[in-house]
C-alpha positions as CSV (number, residue, x, y, z in Angstrom):
1,M,97.9,122.3,173.6
2,R,97.3,124.0,170.3
3,Q,95.2,121.9,167.9
4,Q,96.9,123.2,164.7
5,Q,100.4,123.9,163.4
6,R,100.5,127.2,161.4
7,I,102.7,127.3,158.3
8,L,103.3,130.4,156.2
9,I,104.6,130.0,152.6
10,T,105.4,132.9,150.3
11,G,105.1,132.6,146.5
12,A,102.7,129.6,147.0
13,S,100.3,129.9,144.0
14,R,102.4,127.8,141.6
15,G,105.7,126.0,141.0
16,L,107.7,125.0,144.0
17,G,105.6,127.0,146.5
18,A,102.5,125.1,145.5
19,S,104.3,121.8,145.6
20,L,105.6,122.5,149.1
21,A,102.1,123.5,150.2
22,R,100.8,120.1,149.0
23,R,103.7,118.2,150.6
24,L,103.2,120.0,154.0
25,A,99.4,119.8,154.0
26,G,97.6,117.4,156.3
27,Q,95.4,117.0,159.4
28,G,96.3,119.6,162.0
29,I,98.0,121.9,159.6
30,H,96.8,125.5,158.8
31,L,98.4,127.0,155.8
32,D,98.7,130.8,155.3
33,L,99.7,131.3,151.7
34,C,100.5,134.4,149.7
35,A,101.3,135.3,146.1
36,R,101.1,138.3,143.9
37,D,98.3,136.7,141.8
38,I,95.9,134.4,143.6
39,S,93.2,134.4,140.9
40,N,93.8,130.7,140.0
41,V,94.3,129.0,143.3
42,R,90.9,127.3,143.7
43,E,92.1,123.9,142.5
44,L,95.2,124.1,144.8
45,S,93.1,125.1,147.7
46,E,90.7,122.2,147.2
47,T,93.6,119.8,147.1
48,L,95.0,121.2,150.3
49,I,91.7,121.0,152.1
50,S,91.1,117.4,150.8
51,L,94.5,116.6,152.5
52,G,93.1,117.8,155.8
53,S,94.5,121.4,156.0
54,T,92.7,124.6,156.5
55,V,93.9,127.4,154.1
56,A,94.0,131.2,154.0
57,W,95.2,133.1,151.0
58,A,96.5,136.7,150.7
59,S,97.3,138.6,147.6
60,V,100.6,140.1,148.6
61,D,103.6,141.2,146.6
62,V,106.5,140.4,148.9
63,A,108.5,143.3,147.4
64,D,105.9,145.6,148.9
65,I,107.4,145.7,152.3
66,P,104.5,147.5,154.1
67,S,102.0,145.0,152.7
68,V,104.0,141.9,153.5
69,T,104.8,143.2,157.0
70,E,101.1,143.9,157.6
71,W,100.2,140.4,156.5
72,I,102.8,138.9,158.9
73,E,101.8,141.1,161.8
74,T,98.1,140.3,161.3
75,I,98.7,136.5,161.4
76,C,101.1,136.8,164.4
77,S,98.5,138.7,166.3
78,Q,96.1,135.8,166.0
79,V,98.3,132.8,166.8
80,P,102.0,131.9,166.9
81,I,103.7,130.8,163.7
82,D,105.3,127.4,163.7
83,M,107.0,127.5,160.2
84,L,107.8,130.2,157.7
85,V,108.8,129.1,154.2
86,L,110.4,132.0,152.2
87,N,109.9,130.8,148.7
88,A,108.9,133.8,146.7
89,G,111.3,134.8,144.0
90,V,111.8,136.1,140.4
91,F,114.3,135.4,137.7
92,D,116.0,137.8,135.3
93,G,119.2,138.1,133.3
94,R,120.7,138.5,129.9
95,G,117.8,138.8,127.4
96,E,117.5,137.4,123.9
97,D,118.8,140.8,122.6
98,G,122.1,140.1,124.4
99,A,121.6,142.8,127.1
100,L,121.7,142.3,130.8
101,E,118.8,143.2,133.0
102,T,118.3,147.0,133.3
103,P,119.1,148.7,136.6
104,T,115.4,149.1,137.3
105,R,114.7,145.4,136.8
106,A,117.8,144.5,138.9
107,A,116.5,146.6,141.8
108,A,113.1,145.0,141.5
109,L,114.7,141.5,141.5
110,L,116.7,142.3,144.7
111,G,113.6,143.7,146.4
112,T,111.7,140.4,145.8
113,N,114.5,137.9,146.2
114,L,116.6,139.4,149.0
115,T,115.1,142.4,150.7
116,S,111.7,140.8,151.3
117,A,113.3,137.6,152.6
118,V,115.4,139.6,155.1
119,V,112.6,141.8,156.3
120,V,110.0,138.9,156.7
121,A,112.6,136.6,158.3
122,L,113.7,139.3,160.8
123,T,110.1,140.1,161.7
124,V,109.2,136.4,162.3
125,A,112.5,135.5,163.9
126,E,112.0,137.9,166.8
127,K,108.5,136.5,167.4
128,M,109.8,132.9,167.3
129,R,112.7,133.8,169.6
130,A,110.2,135.2,172.1
131,Q,108.0,132.0,171.9
132,N,111.1,129.8,172.0
133,Y,110.2,127.7,169.0
134,G,109.7,127.8,165.3
135,H,111.3,127.0,162.0
136,I,112.4,129.4,159.2
137,V,113.0,127.9,155.7
138,F,114.9,129.9,153.1
139,V,114.7,128.8,149.5
140,S,117.9,130.0,147.9
141,S,119.6,128.4,144.9
142,L,122.7,126.7,143.7
143,A,123.1,130.0,141.8
144,S,124.3,131.5,145.0
145,F,127.6,129.5,144.5
146,A,127.7,129.9,140.7
147,A,127.9,133.7,140.0
148,H,126.3,133.4,136.6
149,A,127.6,136.0,134.1
150,D,124.2,135.9,132.4
151,A,122.2,136.5,135.6
152,P,124.5,138.5,137.9
153,T,121.8,140.2,140.0
154,Y,119.9,136.9,140.4
155,S,123.2,135.2,141.6
156,A,123.9,138.1,144.0
157,S,120.3,137.9,145.4
158,K,120.6,134.2,146.1
159,A,124.1,134.6,147.5
160,G,122.7,137.2,149.8
161,V,119.9,134.9,151.0
162,T,122.4,132.2,151.7
163,S,124.7,134.5,153.7
164,F,121.8,136.0,155.7
165,A,120.2,132.6,156.5
166,R,123.5,131.2,157.8
167,A,124.1,134.3,159.9
168,L,120.5,134.2,161.3
169,R,120.9,130.5,162.1
170,E,123.9,131.3,164.2
171,D,122.1,134.2,165.9
172,L,119.1,131.9,166.8
173,A,121.3,129.0,167.9
174,S,120.6,129.7,171.6
175,S,116.9,129.5,171.1
176,N,114.7,126.7,170.0
177,V,114.3,128.1,166.5
178,R,115.6,126.2,163.5
179,V,116.8,127.6,160.2
180,T,116.9,125.5,157.1
181,L,118.6,126.7,153.9
182,I,117.6,125.1,150.5
183,H,119.9,125.2,147.5
184,P,118.0,123.6,144.6
185,G,119.3,123.4,141.0
186,H,116.9,123.7,138.0
187,I,113.3,123.0,138.9
188,A,110.6,122.8,136.2
189,T,108.7,126.0,137.0
190,Q,108.0,129.3,135.3
191,Q,111.7,130.1,135.8
192,T,112.8,127.3,133.5
193,Q,110.4,128.5,130.9
194,Q,112.4,131.7,130.9
195,H,115.7,129.9,130.8
196,I,117.1,129.5,127.2
197,G,120.1,127.1,127.5
198,A,121.3,123.9,129.1
199,M,119.6,122.9,132.4
200,P,121.5,119.9,133.8
201,G,119.8,118.1,136.7
202,L,116.3,119.5,135.9
203,V,113.7,118.0,138.3
204,S,109.9,118.6,138.6
205,S,108.6,120.8,141.4
206,E,107.0,117.7,143.0
207,V,110.4,115.9,143.2
208,A,112.0,119.0,144.5
209,A,109.4,119.5,147.2
210,D,109.8,115.8,148.2
211,R,113.5,116.2,148.6
212,I,113.1,119.4,150.6
213,V,110.5,118.2,153.0
214,A,112.3,114.9,153.5
215,G,115.5,116.8,154.4
216,M,113.6,119.1,156.7
217,R,112.1,116.2,158.6
218,R,115.6,114.6,159.0
219,G,116.7,117.8,160.7
220,K,119.1,118.9,157.9
221,S,120.2,122.5,158.2
222,E,121.1,122.8,154.5
223,I,119.6,120.8,151.6
224,N,121.4,120.9,148.3
225,F,120.4,119.1,145.1
226,P,121.4,117.8,142.7
227,W,124.5,117.0,144.8
228,I,126.7,116.4,141.8
229,L,126.1,120.1,140.7
230,R,126.9,121.3,144.2
231,L,130.1,119.4,144.2
232,G,131.0,120.7,140.7
233,L,130.4,124.3,141.8
234,A,132.6,123.8,144.9
235,C,135.4,122.6,142.6
236,L,134.9,125.5,140.2
237,A,135.1,128.0,143.0
238,I,138.7,127.2,143.7
239,L,139.8,127.7,140.1
240,P,141.2,130.9,138.5
241,W,138.3,132.9,137.2
242,R,139.4,132.8,133.5
243,L,139.6,129.0,133.6
244,R,136.2,128.9,135.4
245,A,134.7,131.1,132.7
246,K,136.0,128.8,130.0
247,L,134.5,125.8,131.7
248,N,131.2,127.6,132.2
249,Q,130.9,128.4,128.5
250,P,128.7,125.5,127.5
251,F,126.2,126.5,130.2
252,R,125.8,130.2,129.2
253,F,122.2,131.1,128.7
254,Q,119.6,133.8,127.9
255,V,116.5,134.8,129.7
256,R,113.2,135.0,127.9
257,N,111.4,138.2,128.9
258,L,108.0,137.4,130.3
259,P,105.4,139.8,131.6
260,P,106.0,140.7,135.2
261,S,102.8,138.8,136.3
262,E,104.2,135.6,134.8
263,R,107.7,135.7,136.3
264,S,108.5,133.5,139.2
């Protein structure tokens, strides 16, 4: 029997990814972690090791498909993967000048949030199907149900993740491979530092990670929080769009433009 479980987490250097790594760490757990910038991960690594895990880092931009695929293939050639957590993502939208994201920035956002998640998940899913076990976790967003007028590309990217994850879950149903889909609301990370406007239901990344891991361990296929926002969005979805737009007005926002290295 294998002595360690192997867990991969993308976008793990800070925010929710780092909190999930801390929450999942422990004796018998090996963590393969990646992020675009891993220059400041020493303290996190020391914490994970103190909790009993072994840790390996890779400087990988998930939007660079050849690089992220090579990272996955290298790991899979060594030992089977038990869990994949697709957490990496970026945020963009209507800037402080009132303009929406440019087409170039929209394409980059889709590459990070959606295309990379699809490519990595498909690569790992086939390996998990062959080994007849595994767990793929998608971090989407309540924005997938919200269609934010101030972040249309971000909303579309998360809606795409949600649709793909649900389809993949059904495809893998005959195998012993689980798919868990996470729809969090506002989490106090770099993204909320970019967000200029109301953020109802804001929680820390530690609280979010606790809710996610607790739900995963209970075997939940979808984890939504705060539940009151999820309920509200479900109600809004059945309304005529003009009424929905009026009700959304107090929650309109702008996105502070940060350097690409600081967006997450």
